[in-house]
DRENDO-1510 file (C-alpha; in Angstrom, 1 decimal, always signed):
<recs>
REC; n; res; u; v; w
REC; 1; MET; +31.0; +26.1; -53.3 .
REC; 2; SER; +28.2; +24.4; -51.4 .
REC; 3; THR; +28.0; +24.6; -47.8 .
REC; 4; SER; +26.8; +21.9; -45.8 .
REC; 5; ASN; +23.6; +22.6; -43.1 .
REC; 6; PRO; +24.9; +21.9; -39.3 .
REC; 7; PRO; +23.7; +18.6; -38.3 .
REC; 8; GLY; +20.4; +17.9; -35.7 .
REC; 9; LYS; +21.6; +16.2; -32.6 .
REC; 10; GLY; +22.3; +12.4; -33.0 .
REC; 11; GLU; +22.5; +12.9; -36.9 .
REC; 12; THR; +26.0; +12.8; -39.2 .
REC; 13; ALA; +28.0; +15.8; -40.0 .
REC; 14; VAL; +29.8; +16.0; -43.5 .
REC; 15; VAL; +32.8; +17.9; -43.8 .
REC; 16; GLY; +34.4; +18.9; -47.2 .
REC; 17; ASN; +32.6; +18.0; -50.6 .
REC; 18; GLU; +33.5; +16.9; -54.2 .
REC; 19; GLU; +33.8; +20.2; -55.6 .
REC; 20; LEU; +36.5; +21.3; -52.8 .
REC; 21; TRP; +38.6; +18.0; -53.4 .
REC; 22; GLY; +37.8; +17.6; -56.8 .
REC; 23; GLY; +36.4; +14.2; -56.7 .
REC; 24; SER; +39.4; +12.6; -55.5 .
REC; 25; LYS; +39.0; +12.7; -51.9 .
REC; 26; PRO; +35.8; +11.3; -50.0 .
REC; 27; PRO; +34.3; +13.5; -47.4 .
REC; 28; THR; +35.2; +13.0; -43.9 .
REC; 29; VAL; +32.3; +11.7; -41.7 .
REC; 30; ILE; +32.0; +12.9; -37.6 .
REC; 31; GLU; +29.8; +11.0; -35.8 .
REC; 32; ASP; +27.8; +13.4; -33.0 .
REC; 33; THR; +28.1; +11.1; -30.2 .
REC; 34; THR; +25.7; +13.5; -27.7 .
REC; 35; PRO; +23.4; +11.7; -26.4 .
REC; 36; THR; +19.3; +11.7; -27.3 .
REC; 37; ARG; +16.7; +12.3; -24.1 .
REC; 38; THR; +13.6; +11.9; -25.6 .
REC; 39; LYS; +10.8; +12.8; -23.7 .
REC; 40; ALA; +9.1; +9.1; -22.3 .
REC; 41; PRO; +5.2; +8.2; -23.7 .
REC; 42; PHE; +3.1; +8.8; -20.9 .
REC; 43; PHE; +2.2; +5.5; -20.5 .
REC; 44; ARG; +5.9; +4.9; -19.8 .
REC; 45; THR; +6.1; +7.3; -16.8 .
REC; 46; THR; +6.3; +6.4; -13.1 .
REC; 47; PHE; +3.2; +8.7; -12.4 .
REC; 48; PHE; +1.0; +6.3; -15.0 .
REC; 49; GLN; +2.4; +3.5; -13.0 .
REC; 50; ILE; +0.9; +4.9; -10.1 .
REC; 51; LEU; -2.1; +5.4; -11.6 .
REC; 52; VAL; -2.7; +1.8; -12.5 .
REC; 53; VAL; -1.7; +0.5; -9.4 .
REC; 54; GLY; -3.9; +3.0; -7.6 .
REC; 55; LEU; -7.1; +2.0; -10.2 .
REC; 56; CYS; -6.3; -1.6; -9.0 .
REC; 57; ALA; -5.7; -1.1; -5.5 .
REC; 58; PHE; -9.6; +0.8; -5.8 .
REC; 59; CYS; -11.3; -2.4; -7.2 .
REC; 60; ALA; -9.6; -5.0; -5.3 .
REC; 61; PRO; -8.5; -4.5; -1.9 .
REC; 62; GLY; -10.4; -0.8; -1.8 .
REC; 63; ILE; -13.7; -2.7; -2.4 .
REC; 64; TRP; -12.6; -5.5; +0.0 .
REC; 65; SER; -11.9; -2.8; +2.6 .
REC; 66; ALA; -15.5; -1.4; +1.7 .
REC; 67; MET; -17.1; -4.6; +2.7 .
REC; 68; ASN; -15.0; -4.7; +5.7 .
REC; 69; GLY; -15.4; -1.0; +6.5 .
REC; 70; LEU; -19.4; -2.2; +7.0 .
REC; 71; GLY; -18.1; -4.0; +10.2 .
REC; 72; VAL; -17.1; -7.8; +9.6 .
REC; 73; GLY; -18.1; -7.2; +5.7 .
REC; 74; GLY; -22.0; -6.5; +6.7 .
REC; 75; SER; -22.5; -9.9; +8.3 .
REC; 76; GLN; -25.0; -10.1; +11.0 .
REC; 77; SER; -22.4; -12.4; +13.1 .
REC; 78; PRO; -18.7; -11.6; +13.5 .
REC; 79; ASP; -17.5; -15.1; +14.0 .
REC; 80; LEU; -18.1; -16.3; +10.5 .
REC; 81; VAL; -16.6; -13.9; +8.6 .
REC; 82; ASN; -13.7; -13.3; +11.4 .
REC; 83; ALA; -12.9; -16.7; +11.0 .
REC; 84; ALA; -12.8; -16.6; +7.4 .
REC; 85; ASN; -10.3; -13.6; +7.3 .
REC; 86; ALA; -8.1; -15.3; +9.5 .
REC; 87; LEU; -7.9; -18.3; +7.0 .
REC; 88; LEU; -7.8; -15.9; +4.1 .
REC; 89; TYR; -4.8; -13.8; +5.8 .
REC; 90; ALA; -3.1; -17.5; +6.3 .
REC; 91; PHE; -2.6; -18.1; +3.1 .
REC; 92; MET; -1.6; -14.5; +2.2 .
REC; 93; THR; +1.1; -14.9; +4.7 .
REC; 94; VAL; +2.7; -17.8; +2.0 .
REC; 95; THR; +2.1; -16.2; -1.0 .
REC; 96; CYS; +3.3; -12.5; -0.1 .
REC; 97; PHE; +6.9; -14.3; +1.2 .
REC; 98; ALA; +6.5; -15.8; -2.4 .
REC; 99; GLY; +6.0; -12.7; -4.1 .
REC; 100; PRO; +9.5; -12.3; -5.3 .
REC; 101; TRP; +9.8; -15.7; -7.1 .
REC; 102; MET; +6.8; -14.9; -9.1 .
REC; 103; THR; +7.4; -11.5; -10.1 .
REC; 104; ASN; +10.8; -13.2; -11.3 .
REC; 105; ALA; +8.8; -15.8; -13.3 .
REC; 106; ILE; +6.1; -13.5; -14.9 .
REC; 107; GLY; +6.8; -10.1; -14.2 .
REC; 108; PHE; +5.5; -7.6; -12.3 .
REC; 109; LYS; +2.4; -6.7; -15.0 .
REC; 110; TYR; +0.9; -10.2; -14.6 .
REC; 111; THR; +2.0; -10.8; -10.9 .
REC; 112; LEU; -0.5; -7.4; -10.4 .
REC; 113; ALA; -3.2; -8.6; -12.8 .
REC; 114; ILE; -3.6; -12.1; -11.5 .
REC; 115; GLY; -3.3; -11.2; -8.0 .
REC; 116; SER; -6.5; -9.1; -8.1 .
REC; 117; LEU; -8.5; -12.4; -9.4 .
REC; 118; GLY; -9.1; -13.7; -6.0 .
REC; 119; TYR; -11.1; -10.6; -4.9 .
REC; 120; PRO; -14.8; -11.0; -6.3 .
REC; 121; LEU; -14.8; -14.8; -5.1 .
REC; 122; TYR; -14.5; -13.3; -2.0 .
REC; 123; ALA; -17.3; -10.7; -2.1 .
REC; 124; ALA; -19.3; -13.3; -4.2 .
REC; 125; GLY; -18.8; -15.9; -0.9 .
REC; 126; LEU; -20.5; -13.1; +1.3 .
REC; 127; TYR; -22.9; -12.1; -1.0 .
REC; 128; VAL; -24.3; -16.2; -1.1 .
REC; 129; ASN; -24.0; -15.9; +2.9 .
REC; 130; ASN; -26.1; -12.6; +3.1 .
REC; 131; ARG; -29.1; -13.7; +0.8 .
REC; 132; PHE; -28.8; -18.1; +1.2 .
REC; 133; GLY; -27.3; -18.5; +4.4 .
REC; 134; SER; -24.8; -20.5; +3.0 .
REC; 135; THR; -21.3; -20.5; +4.2 .
REC; 136; TRP; -19.2; -22.9; +2.6 .
REC; 137; PHE; -18.6; -20.6; -0.2 .
REC; 138; VAL; -17.4; -17.8; +2.2 .
REC; 139; TYR; -14.3; -20.2; +3.4 .
REC; 140; VAL; -13.7; -21.0; -0.8 .
REC; 141; GLY; -13.7; -17.3; -1.6 .
REC; 142; ALA; -11.3; -16.8; +1.5 .
REC; 143; VAL; -8.7; -19.2; +0.2 .
REC; 144; ALA; -9.1; -17.9; -3.1 .
REC; 145; CYS; -8.7; -14.5; -2.3 .
REC; 146; GLY; -5.9; -15.2; +0.1 .
REC; 147; ILE; -3.7; -17.2; -2.4 .
REC; 148; SER; -4.3; -14.4; -5.4 .
REC; 149; ALA; -3.9; -11.6; -2.6 .
REC; 150; GLY; -0.5; -12.2; -1.2 .
REC; 151; PHE; +0.8; -11.6; -4.6 .
REC; 152; PHE; -1.2; -8.6; -5.1 .
REC; 153; TRP; -0.2; -7.1; -2.1 .
REC; 154; SER; +3.6; -7.9; -2.3 .
REC; 155; VAL; +3.8; -6.5; -5.8 .
REC; 156; GLU; +1.5; -3.4; -5.8 .
REC; 157; GLY; +3.8; -1.9; -2.3 .
REC; 158; ALA; +7.0; -2.9; -4.8 .
REC; 159; ILE; +5.5; -0.6; -7.5 .
REC; 160; ALA; +4.4; +1.8; -5.1 .
REC; 161; THR; +7.8; +2.2; -3.5 .
REC; 162; GLY; +10.2; +1.2; -6.1 .
REC; 163; TYR; +9.2; +3.2; -9.0 .
REC; 164; PRO; +8.4; +6.4; -8.2 .
REC; 165; GLU; +11.5; +9.2; -8.0 .
REC; 166; SER; +13.1; +9.5; -4.9 .
REC; 167; HIS; +11.4; +13.2; -4.3 .
REC; 168; LYS; +7.7; +12.2; -5.3 .
REC; 169; ARG; +7.9; +9.1; -2.9 .
REC; 170; GLY; +5.5; +10.0; -0.5 .
REC; 171; ARG; +3.1; +11.6; -2.3 .
REC; 172; TYR; +2.7; +8.9; -4.8 .
REC; 173; ILE; +2.1; +6.4; -1.9 .
REC; 174; ALA; -0.3; +8.7; -0.6 .
REC; 175; THR; -1.9; +8.2; -4.2 .
REC; 176; TRP; -1.9; +4.8; -4.2 .
REC; 177; PHE; -3.7; +4.6; -0.7 .
REC; 178; SER; -6.0; +7.3; -1.8 .
REC; 179; PHE; -7.1; +5.4; -5.0 .
REC; 180; ARG; -7.6; +2.4; -2.2 .
REC; 181; ASN; -9.8; +4.5; +0.2 .
REC; 182; PHE; -11.5; +5.9; -2.9 .
REC; 183; GLY; -12.8; +2.3; -3.4 .
REC; 184; ASN; -14.1; +2.5; +0.3 .
REC; 185; ILE; -15.7; +5.6; -0.1 .
REC; 186; ILE; -17.3; +4.8; -3.1 .
REC; 187; GLY; -18.4; +1.4; -1.8 .
REC; 188; GLY; -19.7; +3.0; +1.5 .
REC; 189; ALA; -21.4; +5.5; -0.5 .
REC; 190; VAL; -23.5; +2.7; -2.1 .
REC; 191; SER; -24.1; +1.0; +1.1 .
REC; 192; LEU; -25.1; +4.1; +2.9 .
REC; 193; GLY; -27.5; +4.7; -0.1 .
REC; 194; ILE; -28.9; +1.1; +0.7 .
REC; 195; ASN; -29.1; +0.9; +4.0 .
REC; 196; HIS; -29.5; +4.2; +5.1 .
REC; 197; LYS; -33.3; +3.2; +6.8 .
REC; 198; ILE; -32.0; +0.4; +8.7 .
REC; 199; ASN; -31.7; +1.8; +12.4 .
REC; 200; HIS; -31.0; -1.4; +14.4 .
REC; 201; LYS; -28.3; -4.0; +14.5 .
REC; 202; GLY; -28.4; -7.2; +11.5 .
REC; 203; LYS; -26.9; -7.3; +8.1 .
REC; 204; VAL; -26.6; -5.2; +5.2 .
REC; 205; GLY; -28.9; -5.9; +2.4 .
REC; 206; TYR; -27.9; -8.2; -0.2 .
REC; 207; GLN; -28.0; -5.8; -3.0 .
REC; 208; THR; -25.2; -4.0; -1.6 .
REC; 209; TYR; -22.4; -7.0; -3.1 .
REC; 210; TRP; -23.4; -6.4; -6.7 .
REC; 211; GLY; -21.9; -3.5; -7.2 .
REC; 212; PHE; -18.8; -4.8; -5.0 .
REC; 213; ILE; -18.6; -7.8; -7.3 .
REC; 214; ALA; -18.8; -5.9; -10.7 .
REC; 215; ILE; -16.2; -3.4; -9.6 .
REC; 216; GLN; -13.8; -6.2; -8.3 .
REC; 217; CYS; -13.9; -8.1; -11.6 .
REC; 218; LEU; -12.0; -4.5; -13.1 .
REC; 219; GLY; -9.0; -5.3; -11.5 .
REC; 220; PHE; -7.6; -7.8; -13.5 .
REC; 221; PHE; -7.8; -5.5; -16.8 .
REC; 222; PHE; -6.3; -2.6; -15.0 .
REC; 223; GLY; -3.7; -4.8; -14.3 .
REC; 224; LEU; -2.6; -5.5; -17.7 .
REC; 225; LEU; -1.8; -1.7; -18.9 .
REC; 226; LEU; +1.3; -1.8; -16.1 .
REC; 227; SER; +4.7; -1.3; -17.4 .
REC; 228; ASN; +7.2; -3.8; -16.0 .
REC; 229; PRO; +10.0; -1.8; -14.4 .
REC; 230; GLU; +12.8; -1.9; -17.0 .
REC; 231; ARG; +10.3; -0.1; -19.8 .
REC; 232; VAL; +9.5; +3.0; -17.3 .
REC; 233; VAL; +11.1; +6.0; -17.9 .
REC; 234; ARG; +11.7; +8.3; -14.6 .
REC; 235; ASP; +11.6; +12.1; -14.8 .
REC; 236; ASP; +15.5; +12.1; -15.5 .
REC; 237; GLY; +15.5; +10.0; -18.5 .
REC; 238; THR; +16.8; +7.2; -16.4 .
REC; 239; ARG; +15.2; +3.5; -16.5 .
REC; 240; ILE; +14.7; +1.4; -13.5 .
REC; 241; GLU; +16.9; -1.2; -12.9 .
REC; 242; ALA; +15.2; -4.8; -11.8 .
REC; 243; PRO; +16.8; -7.9; -13.3 .
REC; 244; ARG; +14.7; -11.1; -14.6 .
REC; 245; GLY; +15.9; -14.3; -14.8 .
REC; 246; ILE; +17.3; -14.6; -11.3 .
REC; 247; LYS; +17.6; -18.3; -9.7 .
REC; 248; TRP; +15.8; -19.2; -6.9 .
REC; 249; ARG; +18.5; -19.9; -4.6 .
REC; 250; ALA; +20.3; -16.3; -5.4 .
REC; 251; GLU; +16.7; -14.9; -4.8 .
REC; 252; LEU; +16.4; -17.1; -1.4 .
REC; 253; GLU; +20.3; -15.8; -0.6 .
REC; 254; GLN; +18.3; -12.2; -1.2 .
REC; 255; MET; +15.7; -12.4; +1.2 .
REC; 256; TRP; +17.4; -14.5; +3.6 .
REC; 257; LYS; +20.3; -10.8; +3.5 .
REC; 258; LEU; +17.0; -8.9; +4.0 .
REC; 259; VAL; +15.7; -11.1; +6.6 .
REC; 260; ARG; +18.7; -10.1; +9.1 .
REC; 261; SER; +18.9; -6.3; +8.0 .
REC; 262; LYS; +18.5; -3.3; +10.5 .
REC; 263; PRO; +15.6; -1.8; +8.8 .
REC; 264; ILE; +13.6; -5.1; +8.4 .
REC; 265; LEU; +14.4; -5.7; +12.2 .
REC; 266; LEU; +13.4; -2.5; +13.2 .
REC; 267; LEU; +10.0; -2.3; +11.2 .
REC; 268; THR; +8.9; -6.0; +12.2 .
REC; 269; PRO; +6.8; -5.1; +15.8 .
REC; 270; LEU; +5.3; -1.9; +13.7 .
REC; 271; PHE; +4.3; -4.0; +10.8 .
REC; 272; TRP; +3.0; -6.8; +13.2 .
REC; 273; TYR; +0.9; -4.2; +15.4 .
REC; 274; PHE; -0.4; -3.0; +11.9 .
REC; 275; GLY; -1.5; -6.1; +10.8 .
REC; 276; TRP; -2.8; -7.5; +14.7 .
REC; 277; MET; -4.8; -4.5; +14.9 .
REC; 278; GLN; -7.1; -4.6; +11.8 .
REC; 279; ALA; -9.3; -7.0; +13.2 .
REC; 280; TYR; -10.4; -4.8; +16.1 .
REC; 281; PRO; -12.5; -2.0; +14.6 .
REC; 282; GLY; -14.5; -3.7; +12.4 .
REC; 283; THR; -15.7; -6.2; +15.0 .
REC; 284; TYR; -16.0; -3.0; +17.2 .
REC; 285; LEU; -18.0; -1.2; +14.4 .
REC; 286; ALA; -20.2; -4.5; +14.4 .
REC; 287; THR; -20.9; -5.3; +17.9 .
REC; 288; TYR; -22.2; -1.9; +19.2 .
REC; 289; PHE; -23.6; +0.2; +16.0 .
REC; 290; THR; -26.6; -0.4; +13.9 .
REC; 291; VAL; -26.6; -1.1; +10.1 .
REC; 292; ARG; -27.1; +2.8; +9.0 .
REC; 293; SER; -24.1; +3.8; +11.5 .
REC; 294; ARG; -21.7; +1.1; +10.0 .
REC; 295; ALA; -22.5; +1.8; +6.5 .
REC; 296; LEU; -21.8; +5.7; +7.5 .
REC; 297; GLY; -18.4; +4.6; +9.3 .
REC; 298; SER; -17.1; +2.4; +6.4 .
REC; 299; PHE; -18.0; +6.1; +4.0 .
REC; 300; LEU; -16.3; +8.6; +6.2 .
REC; 301; SER; -13.4; +6.2; +7.4 .
REC; 302; ALA; -12.7; +6.5; +3.8 .
REC; 303; VAL; -12.7; +9.7; +3.7 .
REC; 304; VAL; -10.5; +10.4; +7.1 .
REC; 305; GLY; -8.3; +7.9; +6.3 .
REC; 306; THR; -7.7; +9.4; +2.6 .
REC; 307; LEU; -6.8; +13.1; +4.4 .
REC; 308; ALA; -4.5; +11.4; +6.5 .
REC; 309; THR; -2.8; +9.6; +4.3 .
REC; 310; TRP; -1.9; +12.6; +2.2 .
REC; 311; LEU; -1.2; +14.5; +5.4 .
REC; 312; GLY; +1.3; +11.9; +6.5 .
REC; 313; GLY; +3.0; +11.8; +2.7 .
REC; 314; SER; +2.8; +15.6; +2.2 .
REC; 315; LEU; +4.7; +16.4; +5.7 .
REC; 316; VAL; +7.8; +14.0; +4.5 .
REC; 317; ASP; +7.8; +15.8; +0.7 .
REC; 318; LEU; +7.0; +18.8; +0.6 .
REC; 319; PRO; +9.8; +21.2; +1.4 .
REC; 320; TRP; +8.4; +23.0; +4.8 .
REC; 321; HIS; +11.3; +22.8; +6.1 .
REC; 322; LYS; +14.9; +22.4; +4.0 .
REC; 323; SER; +15.8; +19.9; +6.3 .
REC; 324; ARG; +14.3; +16.2; +5.0 .
REC; 325; GLN; +15.6; +14.6; +8.8 .
REC; 326; VAL; +13.3; +17.3; +10.2 .
REC; 327; ARG; +10.6; +16.3; +8.4 .
REC; 328; ALA; +10.8; +12.9; +9.2 .
REC; 329; VAL; +11.1; +13.3; +12.7 .
REC; 330; ALA; +8.5; +15.6; +12.6 .
REC; 331; THR; +6.0; +13.2; +10.8 .
REC; 332; TYR; +7.1; +10.4; +13.0 .
REC; 333; ALA; +6.4; +12.7; +16.3 .
REC; 334; LEU; +3.0; +13.6; +15.1 .
REC; 335; ILE; +1.8; +10.0; +14.3 .
REC; 336; ALA; +3.1; +8.6; +17.7 .
REC; 337; SER; +1.3; +10.9; +19.6 .
REC; 338; LEU; -1.9; +10.8; +17.7 .
REC; 339; ASN; -1.9; +6.9; +17.5 .
REC; 340; SER; -0.8; +6.8; +21.6 .
REC; 341; ALA; -3.8; +8.9; +22.3 .
REC; 342; THR; -6.1; +6.9; +20.3 .
REC; 343; TRP; -5.0; +3.6; +21.8 .
REC; 344; ILE; -5.5; +5.0; +25.5 .
REC; 345; TRP; -8.8; +6.5; +24.5 .
REC; 346; ALA; -9.8; +3.1; +23.0 .
REC; 347; VAL; -9.1; +1.3; +26.2 .
REC; 348; TYR; -10.9; +3.6; +28.6 .
REC; 349; ILE; -13.8; +3.8; +26.3 .
REC; 350; GLN; -14.3; -0.3; +25.7 .
REC; 351; ASN; -13.8; -0.5; +29.3 .
REC; 352; GLU; -17.5; +1.5; +29.8 .
REC; 353; TYR; -18.9; -0.3; +27.1 .
REC; 354; ARG; -18.2; -3.8; +28.4 .
REC; 355; HIS; -20.8; -2.6; +30.8 .
REC; 356; THR; -23.2; -0.7; +29.4 .
REC; 357; ARG; -23.4; -2.8; +26.0 .
REC; 358; PRO; -25.0; +0.1; +24.3 .
REC; 359; VAL; -26.4; +0.2; +20.7 .
REC; 360; LEU; -25.5; +3.3; +19.0 .
REC; 361; ASP; -27.0; +5.2; +16.2 .
REC; 362; TRP; -26.8; +8.3; +14.8 .
REC; 363; GLY; -30.6; +9.3; +16.2 .
REC; 364; ASN; -29.2; +9.5; +19.7 .
REC; 365; GLN; -26.1; +12.0; +18.7 .
REC; 366; LYS; -24.6; +12.4; +22.5 .
REC; 367; ALA; -24.0; +8.9; +22.8 .
REC; 368; PHE; -23.2; +8.1; +19.0 .
REC; 369; GLY; -20.6; +10.8; +19.1 .
REC; 370; ARG; -18.0; +9.4; +21.3 .
REC; 371; GLY; -17.8; +6.2; +20.5 .
REC; 372; PHE; -18.1; +6.9; +16.5 .
REC; 373; GLY; -15.3; +9.5; +16.9 .
REC; 374; LEU; -13.0; +7.0; +18.6 .
REC; 375; TYR; -13.5; +5.0; +15.3 .
REC; 376; MET; -12.8; +7.8; +12.9 .
REC; 377; PHE; -9.5; +8.2; +15.2 .
REC; 378; GLU; -8.5; +4.9; +14.7 .
REC; 379; ARG; -8.9; +4.9; +10.9 .
REC; 380; VAL; -7.1; +8.4; +10.9 .
REC; 381; SER; -4.0; +6.6; +12.8 .
REC; 382; LEU; -4.1; +3.5; +10.7 .
REC; 383; GLY; -3.9; +5.7; +7.5 .
REC; 384; MET; -1.0; +7.5; +8.6 .
REC; 385; VAL; +1.2; +4.7; +9.9 .
REC; 386; GLU; +0.4; +2.7; +7.1 .
REC; 387; ASN; +1.4; +5.7; +4.8 .
REC; 388; TYR; +4.7; +6.2; +6.9 .
REC; 389; ILE; +5.5; +2.2; +6.6 .
REC; 390; TYR; +6.0; +2.5; +2.9 .
REC; 391; TRP; +7.6; +5.7; +2.9 .
REC; 392; CYS; +10.1; +4.6; +5.5 .
REC; 393; ILE; +10.7; +1.4; +3.2 .
REC; 394; GLY; +10.6; +3.0; +0.1 .
REC; 395; ASN; +13.6; +5.1; +1.1 .
REC; 396; LEU; +15.9; +2.3; +1.7 .
REC; 397; SER; +16.2; +1.5; -2.0 .
REC; 398; ASP; +15.2; +2.9; -5.5 .
REC; 399; SER; +15.4; -0.5; -7.1 .
REC; 400; PRO; +12.0; -2.4; -7.4 .
REC; 401; GLY; +14.0; -5.4; -7.3 .
REC; 402; ASP; +14.5; -5.0; -3.7 .
REC; 403; GLN; +11.6; -3.4; -2.9 .
REC; 404; ILE; +9.8; -6.4; -4.1 .
REC; 405; ARG; +11.5; -8.4; -1.5 .
REC; 406; TYR; +10.9; -5.6; +1.1 .
REC; 407; SER; +7.5; -5.6; +0.7 .
REC; 408; SER; +7.0; -9.3; +0.4 .
REC; 409; LEU; +8.8; -9.7; +3.6 .
REC; 410; LEU; +7.1; -6.9; +5.5 .
REC; 411; ARG; +3.5; -7.7; +4.1 .
REC; 412; GLY; +4.1; -10.9; +5.1 .
REC; 413; ILE; +4.6; -10.2; +8.4 .
REC; 414; GLU; +1.8; -8.1; +8.3 .
REC; 415; THR; -0.8; -10.7; +7.0 .
REC; 416; ALA; +0.8; -12.9; +9.7 .
REC; 417; GLY; -0.4; -10.6; +12.3 .
REC; 418; VAL; -4.3; -10.3; +10.8 .
REC; 419; ALA; -4.4; -13.7; +10.5 .
REC; 420; VAL; -3.8; -14.3; +13.9 .
REC; 421; GLY; -5.8; -11.2; +14.9 .
REC; 422; PHE; -8.8; -12.3; +13.2 .
REC; 423; GLY; -8.5; -15.8; +14.3 .
REC; 424; VAL; -8.2; -14.8; +18.2 .
REC; 425; GLN; -11.2; -12.2; +17.7 .
REC; 426; ALA; -13.4; -15.2; +15.6 .
REC; 427; VAL; -13.0; -17.7; +19.1 .
REC; 428; PRO; -14.5; -15.0; +20.1 .
REC; 429; THR; -12.3; -12.6; +22.6 .
REC; 430; VAL; -13.9; -9.6; +24.6 .
REC; 431; LEU; -13.0; -6.4; +22.9 .
REC; 432; ILE; -11.6; -5.2; +26.4 .
REC; 433; ALA; -8.8; -7.6; +26.1 .
REC; 434; THR; -8.2; -7.1; +22.2 .
REC; 435; ALA; -8.0; -3.2; +22.5 .
REC; 436; SER; -5.7; -4.0; +25.9 .
REC; 437; ILE; -2.8; -5.7; +23.2 .
REC; 438; ASN; -3.5; -3.4; +20.1 .
REC; 439; CYS; -2.4; -0.4; +23.4 .
REC; 440; GLY; +0.3; -3.0; +24.6 .
REC; 441; LEU; +1.7; -3.9; +21.0 .
REC; 442; TRP; +1.6; +0.1; +19.9 .
REC; 443; PHE; +4.2; +1.5; +22.8 .
REC; 444; PHE; +6.1; -2.2; +22.8 .
REC; 445; ALA; +6.5; -0.8; +18.4 .
REC; 446; LEU; +7.2; +2.7; +19.2 .
REC; 447; PRO; +11.2; +2.9; +20.0 .
REC; 448; PHE; +11.8; +0.5; +17.1 .
REC; 449; SER; +9.7; +2.8; +14.6 .
REC; 450; TYR; +11.8; +5.5; +16.1 .
REC; 451; TYR; +15.1; +4.1; +15.3 .
REC; 452; ALA; +13.5; +2.9; +11.6 .
REC; 453; THR; +13.3; +6.6; +11.1 .
REC; 454; GLN; +16.9; +7.1; +12.4 .
REC; 455; GLN; +17.7; +4.5; +9.4 .
REC; 456; VAL; +16.2; +6.5; +7.0 .
REC; 457; VAL; +17.6; +10.0; +7.8 .
REC; 458; LYS; +20.9; +8.1; +7.8 .
REC; 459; LYS; +20.3; +7.5; +4.3 .
REC; 460; PHE; +19.3; +11.0; +3.7 .
REC; 461; ASN; +22.6; +12.1; +5.1 .
REC; 462; ALA; +24.3; +9.7; +2.8 .
REC; 463; LEU; +22.7; +11.0; -0.6 .
REC; 464; ASP; +23.5; +14.6; +0.5 .
REC; 465; ARG; +27.0; +13.7; +1.0 .
REC; 466; LYS; +26.8; +12.2; -2.8 .
REC; 467; ASN; +25.0; +15.2; -3.9 .
REC; 468; ALA; +27.8; +17.0; -2.5 .
REC; 469; GLU; +30.5; +15.4; -3.9 .
REC; 470; GLY; +28.7; +15.5; -7.8 .
REC; 471; SER; +27.1; +11.7; -7.4 .
REC; 472; GLU; +23.4; +11.2; -8.7 .
REC; 473; PRO; +20.8; +12.0; -5.9 .
REC; 474; GLY; +19.6; +7.9; -6.6 .
REC; 475; ASP; +22.7; +6.4; -6.3 .
REC; 476; VAL; +22.1; +2.8; -5.1 .
REC; 477; GLU; +25.7; +2.1; -4.0 .
REC; 478; ALA; +25.1; +4.7; -0.7 .
REC; 479; THR; +21.9; +3.0; +0.1 .
REC; 480; GLN; +23.5; -0.6; -0.4 .
REC; 481; ALA; +26.8; +0.8; +2.1 .
REC; 482; LEU; +24.2; +1.8; +4.7 .
REC; 483; GLU; +22.1; -1.7; +4.8 .
REC; 484; SER; +25.5; -3.5; +5.4 .
REC; 485; LYS; +25.9; -1.7; +8.6 .
</recs>
């Protein structure tokens, strides 16, 4: 009598044989229905997707930030670049809101890749202006960058918040921002090496833009490495739900529902503040600091911004306290305290500078340290606020389909704030007025952002209750029930 070997998982077991039944009765076939779980290829993991979106962020907005970290794109006069940036963000506002329709039509991968195409044109416009004095290409580059970057901003935020597992979200968001800041670090280091001997006010050397343009051209090709959400596998073996083919009217209804939702309403003042204040630091740097000091500011602001981003992401993710609610509130309290002190200090310093009108260079360390330290603290606060905002919206839903809507809405609000901020600064407006408005907007947004934190805490409570009842940690129904309240 022969004996069958035990089947492996997913194989077919055969009970009985021809010798036993004399060839008169066929064997009984039993299918093993135990589900198989295969390990996903690395390029389908959420970690790889974060690396891809990080590389794109490094090439496109990271290098863009490096240029603007020089103080209004390294230009001698702030007015031209502030006006161009206002135009850029005006177009971005429109395309940010259109992000869900673009991803619904062509998918996350191609939206990310196409969204990076306008950035090299922006850098090319600054190069032409710096070397030849032409202004028209600055505006052309700004429009092209604004149209593409709106799609890029909406989809990169949705990838960074919607793809990762919930317990990794804070650190993965920090990884995304770190890549972007690393672009600023590289760009700042290159600029510092080229301009370190220029100890007077003015514009940076035109050679600075060569490397910027070359790096930004790579963003399109990195974007093609991304996987659309339905092809990504999370740690627990589940795939991400992000339905395609939604009719435009149904998409509009979903967007309108989110516009009126409590989380969006509570986060809107914070996003408006975050957008509005971005025109101030670069203008402040270009107004009071020498060329080499501006290059140093571009480099160090990225370093401290990266550290601040990781601090914020780690505080909400790492289990230094067993309660996620305590971690969330403690992180919010730290950000609120730091940002409040920074803006009070900014108004004080700016009031002094409007009378003294200093030219600050690192050769005069006593006068330089106070003004430069303020710029560094503004960048630290900015990094922590940005990470915290995306951590909040990232924990409102586990679906990239919802996250593209959240990201598009909030980044659209942010870009509208940036457009208005750069437009006001391009008039130009005295910096003491801008600093005071920034301070006022922050304190106005403070209580709303606290209640937004409470919304995330409520979601944590709902998930904890679901876990206690034996449901999956990523239960989307709990989130939807919370959002409908």
